[in-house]
C-alpha positions, 0 to 999 in steps of 0.5 A: 290303224290309228291316229296320233295327236301331237299337240301338247298331249300331256295337258288335260286341255289338249286331251279334252280338245282331242276328245271333242274333235274325235266325237264331232268327227265320228272317227272310227279309229283310236286316237293316241296322244303323243308327248312328242316322242313318237313325232320325233321318232318318225320325223314328223315336221308337218301334219298330217303325215301318214306312216304305213308300217307293216306287221313286222314293224318296218316302215313301208311308206310315208306321206305328208298331207292327206290321202283319199280312202282309195289311196289309204286302201291301196297302201294297205293292200300293198303292205298285205301283199308283201 
């Protein structure tokens, strides 16, 4: 699991903002910086958007808006059961 930041990822200022936010938030997943190509590929028009992809690279489900830890766990469990 990882997070992707889509805000001007190529600028040094954006990188510093993301590093500060991640540090303050205590994130335990890697945060990747996107120059817009990943957001475009997955049709991200609103954030947050969660895309669950199975081990074969197939999109299992997509959700706009935040999910609880229980909902995230349920999605992952479904992927692993298939």
